[in-house]
N, C-alpha and C positions, 0 to 999 in steps of 0.2 A: 572627655572623661572615660577611661578604660580601666575597668578592675576585675580581678579574677578571685572567685571564691572557692574553697573547695568543695566538690560535688561527687561523693563517692557513687551515687547512683547512676552517674552519667557516663560512666567509662566504658561500658561494652560496645566495641567496634563492630560492625556488621561484618564479621570476617567471612560469612559464606558467601557473599556477594562480591569480596574483594574491593569494596569501595565504600567512601562515607556514606553516599545517598543513593547507590544503585538499588532500586527496588524497594526502597523504604517508601512508606506512606505517610501523607500528612493531612492534617485538618486545620482550618483557619476558623475561628471563632471570632465573630465581629461584635462589639458593643459600639452603640453610638450613631454618628450622624453619617450623611452621604458621603462626606470626606473620608470617614473610616471605611465604609463601605469600599470605596475606591482604593484607599490604600491596601486593602485586604486583596482585592485583584491584584496589585502589584506584587504582594508577599506570595501569593500563589502562583505568579508568573515566575518568579525568581526561584522559589522550590522546584517548580518544574523544570525550569532551566537547568537546575543544578542536579537534576536526576529524580528528585522525588515524584511520586504519584499520588493521586487523591485516594483518600482511604475509603470512599464509597460506602460508608456506614459500618465498615469494621473499625475496630480500636485502632487507632492511628499510631504509627512510630513517633510521629512528631505532632504534637499540639500546639498551635500558635494562638494566644490570645491577643487580638487587637482591641485596646481598650479606650475607654471615654473616661473623662474625669469630672464633666459638666455636673452630673447629678450627685446628690450625697450618698446614694446607695450602691455608687460606682465600686467603692472599695469593697463593700460587704459581697457584691455580686462576684467580682474577681476572686477574692479569697475563698469564697463558698465553693466555686468552680474548682480553683486549685486544691482545696481540700479533699474534694470528691475523687480528684485524679490521683492523689498521694498513695493510696493503697494500690491502685491498679499499676503505677509506676514502680511500687516496690516489689510487685510480682512480674515485672516486665522490666529487668535492669538497662536493656538498651534503649527503653523509651526516652524521649526528650521533650521538656516543656518550655516553651519561650512566651516571654510577656513584652508586648510593645505599645506603641500607642501614647495617648495624653496621660493616662495613670502612671505609665512606666517613666515619662519624662518627668512627671511631677515626684512620685515616690522613690524612684531609684533604689538605693541599697535596702530601703524599707521591705520592698518585695522579697529580696533574698533572706531577710532576717526573719519575716514572718512565714515565708514559704521557701526553705533551704533546698528544696526537691526540685526548685526550678533550675533550668540549665542556662538560660539566655535571658538579658534584659535588654532592650533597646529603645530609643526614643523616636520622637516624631521626626526628627531630623536626618535619621541614617537609617530609614528602612531597608535600604540597599544592603546592609550589613548582615542581615538575618543568616543567609546560608553561610557564611564565613564564620559567624559566632556559634553556630550549631557545630560546625566541623572543629572549631578551635576547643569548645566544651568537651566535645567526644575525645579528641586527640590528647587534651590536656588533662583530663579527668578533673575539670574545675569549672564552676559556672562562670560565664561571662557576663560582664556588665559594661556596656557601652552606650554613653549618652552624650550627644553633640549639643553644642550651645547655639549653633548655627546650621542652616542647610548645608549639606556638603554637595549633593547632586539633586537636581530638580527631579521630583519623583516620576514624572512623566516620561523621563528617557529611560526608566526601568523596564524589564519585561513585565506583561501583564497577562493574567489569564482573565478574560472578561466572564462576568456571571451570565450574559446574555449575548446572543449573536445578533439580535434585532435592534438593540438599543445599548448606548453605553455613555460612561461618564468621561467628561475631559476636563481636566483641572486647567483654568486659566490664571490661577494665582494660589499661593498659600500664604497662611499668616494673617495678621490683622493689625491695622494701627489704630484703633478705638480703645477706649480705656473703660468701658461699660464696668462699672462696680461689682456687678454680680458675676462677671464673666472671668474665668480662670484661662481662657484659650490663648488670649494673647502671649501669656507668659509661657505657654507650652509650645505653641506653634511659631512664636517669633513675629517680627514685623513683617508686613506684607512684601511678599516678592511676586512681580508679574513675569509671565512668560512673554516672549515676543509674538506678536499677531500671526506671524508666518509658521511658527512651530505649532501653534494651536491649530490653525487652519489644515496643516499637514497632517496633525494626528485624527482631526474630524474626517479629512478625505480618505485617511487608511481605515477608519472605522466602516465608512460607507464602501469603500472597495471591497471590504470583507463581507458586506451585506447588510450592515445595519441602516435602518432608515430614521432612527431617532437618536438625538445626543443631548444631554444635559449638561451645560457649562457650570463648572463648580468654582465657588471662591467662598472664603470666608465673610467676605463683603465683596460679592461678584461685581457690583457695579461701580465700586471704586478701582476697577481694573483701568491702569494706564497711569495711576499716581506716580509709580515709580519712573516712567520714563516721560512724565510731563504731558500726557494728552488727557484732557478732561472729558473727550468725547470718544475715547478709544472703545469703550464698551458698546455704544450704539453702532460704531462702525464694525466692530466685530460681529453683532448681530446680523447687519447687512449683508456682510461677507458671507457669513453661513448662508444666506438666502441665495446666494449664486452658486452653491455646490450641488450639481446635478444628483439626482438619487436621494438626497437628503429631505425628507418629508416633515418631520417634526423636530423642532428645535426648543429646548427649555432652560432654565437657568435658576441656580439657588445659591445661596440666598442674598437677596438685596439689603441695603440698610436705607431707610427711609430719608435720612439725612442727605444722602448723596444720589438720590433718585431724581433724574433730571428729565426735562421734556424732551430732550433729543432721544432718550430711551424708549419713551412711550411712543414717540413717532415710529422709531425703528421696529418696535413691536407690531404697531399697527400697519406698517407699511411693508413689511417682510413676510411674505405669505407662508412661509414655513415656520415662523415664530408663533407657537401656540398661545391660543387666548387664554392664557392661566398665569397667575402671578402670586409667590409667595411673598407676603410683606409682613414681617415681623413687628407687631405693635408693642409687645412686651406689657404697657400698661396704658390706660387711658387719661390718667391723671397726670397733670403738667408737672405737679409737685414731686410726683414719684419718679416720672422721666428725668427730671432734673437730679434727683438723687441717685439715679441709675447711670447719670451722666449719658443720657441718651439725647444727641444733639438735634432734637426735633420736638415738637409738640403735638397735640392731638389736632389741632386745627390743620397742620401742615399734613398729617397723615391722612385725615379724611379728604384733603384737597388732592392729594395724589390719587386716590381711589376714584375721586369724581373725575380727574382727567383721562384715567385709564378706561373707565366706563364710557365716557364720551367718545373716545376713539375705537374702542371695542366693547360695545354693549353686553355681549354674551361671556365676557371674560369672567372665569371663576377665580375668585381671590381667597387665599388661605393665609393663615397668620400663626404666630407665637405669642402667648401670654403668659406672664408670670403673676401668680396670685400670692399676697402675704409678704410682699417685700418689706424690710424693716421700716417702720414708722407709717406703713399704709394704714389710713384710717378709713372707717366706713364711707365718709364722703369720698375719698380716694377711689375705693372699690366701686362705688356707684357710679363714679366717672368712666371707669372701665367699662361697666355694664351699658353705659349710654354709649359709647362709642363702638362697642360691639353691636348694640341694636342698630346703630346707623350704617355700620359696615356691611352687614349682610354677608359675613364670610360664607364660602361653601363649606370650608371646614377649618378648624382651630386645633392646634396642638397647645393644650393648657397644661401648666406645671404649678405644682406648690414651690414656693420658694425654698431654696435648697442652700443651706450655710456651707460655702466651701473655703476651707483655711486657705489663707493666701490671697483672698480677693478682699478689698476694701468694704464690701458690704458685710462681710462676716464680723467686722468690728464696730459696725453701727449700733447705736443705743436703739430700743424699741423693738427687737426681735419679738416677732408675734407669736402668741401662745399657738401650739399644734391645733387645738381644736377651734380656733378662730379661723385659722387659716383653711382647714377642711370644710367648714361651714360656707366659708365663701367660694371655695373651689367649686363645690357642688351646686351652688347657685348659678355659677359662671357656666358650667357644663350643661346645666338644665337648660339656660337660655340659648346657647349655641346649638344644642341638639334640636331644639325647636327652630331655630332660624335655618339650619342646615335642612331640615325635613321640609321647611316651607320653600326653600330655594330649590331643591331638588323636585319638588312637586310642580315647580315651573317647568320642569323638562318633559312633563307627560305630553305624548304627542309628537315630539320633536323628533327628526331623523338625526341620527348621530353616527359619525364614523368611529368605529372602534378599532384600535389595533390589538390584536389578540395576543394575550401572554401565556406562558407556560403554566402558570399557577391558575387554579380554579377555586372557587369559594369553598368554605368549610362543608357546605352542604350539597356540593356538586353531584356526588353519587345518587342522591335521592331526588335532586332537581334536574338533573340531566342538562345543567347548563356550563357552559364556559364562560371565561372572564376576559376582560380587557379594559382598556383605559380610552375614554374619549378624547378628543382634541383638548379639551379645557380639564383632562386630567381626572375627570370623575369616574368612579369605578362602576363598571357595567357588567352585570351578569346576564347573558343571553342564550337562548336556546337555538338550535338549527332544526329547521322544520324538516319533515320526513321527506326524502327524496331530494333535499338540497345538498350541494356540495359541502363537505367539512373543511374548516380552516385549519391551517398550522400555526403554531406560534409566529407572529411576525407578520401573518396576513391581515387585511384589513375588511372588517364587514360594516355594512350600513344597514342599521335596523331602527326600528320606531320604539321610544321609550313607552312602555305599558305600565309599569308601577315604580314608585320611588319610596325611598325610605330615607333616613337621616344620613346613613352612611354609604348607600349605594343606589344604583337604579337597576331595573330589571327590563329586559326587552324579550318578550315571547311572541315572535311573529306568527300571525294566525295561519298564514300561508307561505310557500316559497315565494311569492311575489312580494311579500313584505321583507325579505331578506336578500341582500346582495352582497356577494364576496369578490375581493379584489386580491388574487394571489399576487404576492410581493417578492421582490429580490430578498427581503428579510426572511420570509418564509422558505425560499430556496436555500437560504444560508442555514436555516434550522434543518432543513433535510440534510444538508451534507454534514453538519456537526453530528446529528444522529447517527449517520452512516459512518462517520469517522470513528465514533466512539464505539461501534460494535461490529466493525469490519464488514458493514453491508452497504451496497450502493443505495443512493438515495431512490426514493419512489419513482418509477417511472424512466430511470436512468437504464440506459442498455448496458447489458453485460459484454464481456469480451465475445461472446459467442452470438450477440445480437439479440438475445432474449432479455425481456423485461427484467429489470432488479427486483430483488425481494426486500422489502423493509422489515428491520428487526429493531426492536427497542422503543418503536414509537409508541406514545401514550394513545390509549383509545379514546376516541372521540365520541361523545355522548350525543346521540342524535334523538330527538323527540318523535316519536310515533305520530302517524295522522289521528 
């Protein structure tokens, strides 16, 4: 489907540069899940391949919204952002706005009717069309709408600008064959399409060659990988194959489906050293009746059995989940069943959601839609329970020595606490200090510290002396140095200049070091 709409505001060519994209700046704003985050990396990669450059805080010439349609407020969030940009675009006629992703796939012409100042709308199946649509809108002075009903090119073949040099996402499949009654994703992403194992491993190897030491394998139902080419153990084989890649230190995956989670995957996790002791396993509800209404093809006993098997093989595994509160017809008894399963599951963390009625899903037409006040009250009880459990589980980490991969992002209070941040092997967030006189890490480096404090949502490690702190400089940290040097034209720290003198680092973040 490809349509054009008049767009008077989109017609100014960047004549000063003599080209459609030369020196034009862009910004990609992402809503939604990890799949959307990875799609945004591809959008950025394609725009830069076409000659655009990042806006870096200034008002961008091109703003791209990569949208989500899962939650009820997705529409309001998009149109609110579009409304804020309308006067800015009116004052800058050469500016362009594009909308892609799940909401674009769903709403199509509606976006251009509600926000006629948008220049391009594209769907989940034609992410690669973005630069061409922008060029066409500018050249024809018309808004462009292009929505495909099936995948034209597997997204992982497109240029990608990774958000991180030390870790990366790798899609192993797109789409979903399940029919959960609350979920609109299958109708927007299509049936599951699996990549061949060789292509996936080649992409993982390319990431490692570029300096990454961590990858996360992505799929709508990541553990059903192989269904398209008839190999029921394809996912466990893929995990084991990732274990054979030199330099790859951390492998994660999201999100699996409990119904397809088999013992061979648990064995592969436990027996492959670089597969991390961490699992995200969506529960959605602890009530078997609600699970049936959701068309989730497992029951609470099976779910708890999976967790038992995982913990038997990996006692220190941290398990997280997704839970929906207030599904149509959920009784107080049903909700209590969810609380019971959460208590038994001992999740390290949980992403809890109030049921969101999505037009186009079977659940939207179910009777017994619950009043907002009832859903809110249950939601608050659930989050209070999970917060208590998370705090108790984190308290068990006190005194443990953990290896933390340092990230570029620090905590909100980092300036006053002088702490850096990172993720432990089980994906817990750890804020830590560098003892006075100890070497400072770079993002991508690994530090080993002892946990000294615990809260519901994070851990703290404040080493008393340099002896309590160990730093392992990594290839990923070296890649961070190179990326920083490339971004500001300065050599990486310690690199020799052409005259043999040590290089000078510019643009590196300051490393807070705690005094003695």
